[in-house]
C-alpha positions in Angstrom: 29.4 19.9 11.6 31.6 23.0 11.7 28.6 25.2 12.5 27.6 22.9 15.3 31.1 23.0 16.7 31.1 26.9 16.5 27.7 27.0 18.2 29.0 24.8 21.1 32.1 26.9 21.4 30.1 30.1 21.5 27.9 28.7 24.3 30.9 27.4 26.2 32.9 30.6 26.0 30.2 33.2 26.1 27.3 31.4 27.9 25.0 32.7 25.2 22.4 30.8 23.1 23.2 30.6 19.5 20.3 30.4 17.1 20.5 27.7 14.5 18.4 28.1 11.4 15.6 25.6 11.1 14.6 24.1 7.8 12.2 26.4 5.9 9.4 25.8 3.5 8.4 28.0 0.6 5.1 27.4 -1.2 5.8 27.8 -4.9 3.2 29.6 -7.1 3.2 31.8 -10.2 4.0 34.9 -8.1 7.4 33.5 -6.9 8.3 30.8 -9.4 9.0 30.6 -13.1 9.2 27.3 -15.0 10.6 27.6 -18.5 10.5 25.2 -21.5 13.1 25.3 -24.1 12.6 22.9 -27.1 14.6 22.8 -30.3 13.3 21.3 -33.6 14.2 21.4 -37.3 11.5 24.1 -37.8 11.9 26.4 -34.8 13.1 26.8 -31.3 10.6 27.2 -28.4 11.6 29.2 -25.4 8.5 29.9 -23.3 7.1 29.4 -19.8 4.2 27.9 -17.9 1.7 30.3 -16.2 0.4 27.6 -13.9 2.9 26.3 -11.4 2.6 25.0 -7.9 4.7 23.1 -5.4 7.0 23.3 -2.4 10.6 24.1 -1.8 12.0 22.9 1.6 15.5 24.1 2.4 18.0 24.0 5.2 20.6 26.8 5.0 22.8 25.2 7.7 23.2 22.0 5.7 23.0 23.7 2.3 20.3 21.2 1.2 16.8 21.4 -0.3 14.0 19.4 -1.7 11.8 20.8 -4.4 8.5 19.4 -5.8 7.1 21.5 -8.7 4.1 20.8 -10.8 3.5 22.6 -14.1 0.1 22.9 -15.8 0.9 21.9 -19.4 -2.2 23.7 -20.7 -0.9 27.0 -19.2 2.2 27.0 -21.6 2.6 30.5 -22.9 3.8 30.5 -26.5 4.0 33.2 -29.2 1.0 32.2 -31.3 -2.2 30.2 -31.0 -1.1 27.9 -33.8 2.2 27.1 -32.0 0.4 26.5 -28.7 -2.0 24.1 -30.4 1.0 22.2 -31.9 2.9 22.2 -28.5 -0.1 20.8 -26.6 -1.0 18.2 -29.3 -0.4 14.5 -29.0 2.8 14.8 -31.1 4.4 17.1 -28.6 3.4 17.5 -24.9 0.0 15.8 -25.2 -1.8 17.9 -22.7 -5.1 15.9 -22.9 -3.4 12.7 -21.8 -0.7 14.3 -19.6 -2.1 17.6 -18.2 0.8 18.2 -15.8 4.6 18.0 -15.8 6.5 17.5 -12.6 10.0 18.1 -11.3 11.2 16.6 -8.0 14.8 17.2 -7.0 17.3 17.7 -4.2 20.0 20.4 -3.8 23.4 19.0 -3.2 26.3 21.1 -1.9 29.6 21.0 -3.6 32.8 23.0 -3.2 33.9 25.1 -6.2 37.0 27.3 -5.9 36.8 27.0 -2.1 33.1 28.2 -2.0 29.9 26.2 -1.4 27.6 25.9 -4.4 24.4 23.9 -4.7 23.6 21.7 -7.6 19.9 20.7 -8.2 19.6 17.0 -9.1 16.2 15.4 -9.8 13.7 14.0 -12.2 11.5 15.8 -14.7 8.4 13.9 -15.7 6.9 14.8 -19.1 4.2 12.7 -20.9 4.4 10.2 -18.0 8.1 9.5 -18.6 10.8 10.6 -16.1 14.2 11.8 -17.0 17.1 12.7 -14.8 18.0 16.4 -14.7 20.9 18.4 -13.3 20.8 22.1 -12.9 
């Protein structure tokens, strides 16, 4: 609202056209996106990433909002050893045969912290066909 008011004032006072940023889309891929998995168990902690990711990030800088839709190829999980990868992809963990992908869908929500605008990512992570709410 303030940016629109400032743009109107600039046009009125200076007769100039003020450019307003349009929403942008970024195609997400392994070259520009990293999806990490952190899991803790009684035996060990897992902190690894997925090599196969794809999706879209649509954002509007003027409104400080975004929408993200990210798919992770479960079979592309990079872990330290072949044995650990086999366990992680098995039916007792990620079950990559029955659920070959994980998906995150979320929205950026602006919030004021210490007088500055910060964005919080709020959405749903779907693993093994079950969705869970996530806040970043």
